[in-house]
N, C-alpha and C positions, 0 to 999 in steps of 0.2 A: 783767774788773775792773768793779766796780759804780760807776755814776756817782753823783757827789755832787750835792745840790741846787744849782742855779745861783745865783750871786750876783745880788742885785736889779738891779744895773747891767747885767749881761749879759742878763738876762731882758728888761729894758726895751729894750735895744738890738736884741734879736731881734724884738720887737714892732714896732719902728720899721722894720726890714727888711721885715716882713710888710706894713706899711702902704704902704711905698714900692713893693712889688711888686703892689699892687692888692687885697690882702686887706682885709676890713672888720675893723678891730680898734681897741680903745682900752684904756687902763689906768685903774684907779681905786684910790684909797687910802681905805678906809672908816675912820671913827672907831671906836676900840675899843668893843666892846659887853660888858657885864657877863655873866659866866656865873653858874650857880646861880640863874637867874631863871625861875620857872615862869610859864606863861601865866595871865592873870587868870581868876578863877572865872566870869566872864561869857563867856569864849571858847566858841565853838561846838564845839570839840573835846571839851569836858567834857559838853556836852549830848548829843552823839552818840557817846558812848564805848562803842559796842557792836560786837563782832565779828560780821560777817555772812559767809555762805557763798554764793558764786555757783556754781551748778551749770552750768558751761560745757560746751561741746562737747569740751573737752580734759580735763574732770574738775573736781572741786571746787577753788575758789580762795578763800582766806579774806582778807577785806578790812575796812577801816574807811572810813567816808565821813562827811564833815562840811562845813559851810559852804554858801554859796549863791553862784551865779554861773556863769560859764563853767567847764567841767570841766578839772581838772588831775589827771592820773594819774601817780603817782610810782613808779618802778621802782628797787628797792634793790639793793645791791651784794653783793660776795663775802662769804660767811659772815654775811650780815646778815639781820635780821628787820625787821618793821615798827617795832620799838622802837628801831632805830638812827637813825630820823629825829629831828631835834631838835624838841621840842614847840613852842617859841616860833616857830620857822620855819614849822611847819605851821599854827599858830594865826594867824599874820600872813597867810599865803596864804588861809586860810579866810575872812578878812574880805570878800574879793571873789570867791571862787571856790568851786566844788564840788570838794573835795579828796578823792581816793581814794588810799589806800596799801594794799598787799597783800603777802603773803608769796609768794616764788617757790616753785616746785614742790619738794616734799620738806621744806619748812619749816613748822613749826606744823601747821595743819589744811589746808594746801594740798597736795592730791594726796599724801598720806602714803606711798602705795605706789609713787610715781614711782621709776623705776630708771635713767632717762637724763637727763643734765643739760647738754646742749649749748646753746650760745647760740641755735641755731635752735629747740630745744624751748621755751626760755623766751620767745623772741619770739612763737612761735605761741600760747603760753599767754596772753601779754599781749594779743594780737589777739583771742583768744576772750573775755577779760574785757571788752574794749571792746565787742565785739558783744553780750555778755550784758547789760551795763549800758546798752546803747544810747547810748553816749557819742558825741556829734556834734561834730566839729571840736575834739577835745580837744587841749590842749597836753600832750605826754607828756614827762616829766622823768626822766632816768636819771642815777643817781649811780654812779660807779666802774664795776663790772661791769654795773650797770643801764644805763649809757650804751651799752655794747656791745649789750645786748639791744635798746635803742631803735633803734640804728643798723640792726640786722638787721631789726627790724620795719619800718623805713622802706624797706628794700630789698624785703622780701617783700610788704608790704601798705601802701603809702604812703597809700592813701585812708583808712586808719584814723587818721591823724595830721593835726591841724590845723597845729600848730607843734611843734617839739621843742627841749628844752633838754638839753644834754650837759654834765654837771658832773663835773669831775675825771675826764675821759674818756680812753680809750685807742682810737686808731684801729686798724682791722684791718691785718694784713699788715706788710710790711717798711717801710711808711711811718712806723710808730710806733717809740717807744723802749720796750722791754719793762720791766715792773716788775722792779727789781733783785732778784736771787735772795735776798739777805739780808733784804730788806723783805718779800718774799713769804713767807719762812720765818716771820717774826714774825706776819704777818697770818693764817697758817694755824692759829694757836692750838694747835700741837702741844705735847706735853709739854715742859716747861722754859720755854715762852714765858709771860711774866707780863703782867698788865694794863698795867703801866707800859711794857713793851716795845711794846705795841700803840699806846698813847697817843703814844709817841715817834715813831712813823712816821705817825700820822694827823694830828699837829699840829706846827707849827714849835716850835723850842726855846723861844721866848718865851712860848708858850701851854701848854706841856706841864704845868706845875705846876697851872694852873687846870683843865685838862682832867682831870687825875687826881682832883681834888677834886669836879668838877662834872659830869662826863660822865653818870654814873648818874642824877643829879638832873635833868639837862636833857633826857633822852631822852623820847620819846613812850612813856608808860607806862600804857596802859589797864588798869584793874583786872581785866577779864575775860580778859586775854590769858594763856594758860596755858603755852605752850612757847616758851622762848627758846634752848634748846639746839639746836645744829646737828648732826645726825647725821654721823658721819664719812664715810659713803658720799656724802652730799650735798656736804660740804666738798671731798672728793677729786674728785667729779664736776665741781664748779664750777671747781676749780683746773685740771683738764684742759681745761675749756671755755675758760678764759682763755688757756691755753697755745696751744690751737688757733687762737684769735682772733689771736694775735700772728703767725701764719703764713698768715692767710687773705687772700691777695692777690686772690682772686676777689671777696670782699666789698669790698675797697678799690676795685677797678675799678667795681663796681656803684654805689658811693656817688657816683661822678662824674655819674651820671644821675638822682640823687635831687634833686628840686626842692621842698624843704620849707624854709620859713623856720626857721632854726636859730640858737639862741644857744649858743655854746660858753663855758662858765664855767671858768676855770682859776686856780689859786692859784700865785703866784710861788714859794712855798716848799713846793710839793707834792713830797714824797719818794717817793710811790707812782707818780703819773702825771706824768712829766717835762713841764714846760711846752712842750717841743718837740712833744708830742703834740697840743696845742691848735692849734699852728701848722699841723701836718699836716692836721688836720680841716678847717681853713678852706680848704685847698687841694683837699681831696677833695670837699667838699660845695659845690656852686655857690652856694647861698644861705645860707652860714654866716657868722656874725658873732662875733668873739671879744671877750670881756670878761675881761681879766686883772686879778685882784685882788691887789694888793701885800700881802705878809706873810701870805697865806692858805695854809693847808695842805690836805691831802686832804679832811679833814672840815670844810670851810670853813663849812658851815651852822651849826656850833657856835660858831665865832668871830664870825660876822656874820649871825645869823639874820634880823634885821629888814631890814638893808640888802639882803641877797640876795633875800629875799622881795619887797621893793619892786622890785628889778631884774627879777625874773621876772614880777611882776604887770605892770610897765610893758611888757615884751616881749609877754606873752600878750594884753594888753588893747588894744594899739594896733597901728597899721600901721608904726610906725617900726622901723627895723632894729635899732638899739641902744637900750637903756634910757637915760634921761637922769637 
């Protein structure tokens, strides 16, 4: 039986339990932010709107890079391309950081001949990009499946990460709550699944109408980006990788020894990654801090792009555990 999203009161109660048990956690309620709002023409994401190819030790990886400051590397999720990032969110981050977004293997111009799509594969690709771009003490941000990739990177090559942000994340193994089968079916984009179906699982009911109207307008949409279609072999491979992650107890055990300052961002209305998963991550990772955003769904950076960018900037730029 598929689990339904938790009521707000129950989610807050669970966070209180986490706090009482010693976990670092707090909840926030952000003011609503307007959708269908493009970054201003002065934003650096317009000035540096050109796809580049890094010839890494793992093969070519296509990326965009803009802004100035300490490096932020963003790892995207299941069946997602660089264009799934919210443009206003990226533009706000770029005010104070060197922002890099890239396509995972098999997507766009990143390793088009890739035939294996495990979480380990994609974590090794991410490490190779960090090495190729000579990123030092980067804050590595993973959204959805991207957060699983970042966790594996932290296990395999912790020295590559300065800090990490796990947004709408799934912990490995039996400690987590799997993505409900009916939700995964909608995210798969298989025949019969509509755009509105996908919006209904990425956003809370209160935001779906705006998302249907604004999602395409609010995406990161560089004019030279050629391919947004995800080949079926890639989508199937990523789905298998996520399924394997749900049973990877070895990775869960390994995370207990990862000492990287980590911000776990979770939405109370996330229908994809149950809020229990965020609690589980704070117990697996010794240096994890949970920020639960009320009324936020799985694609929370579209609902609160500026507020979330400020929270990540505060975390990445300072020594404090939780953003203020």
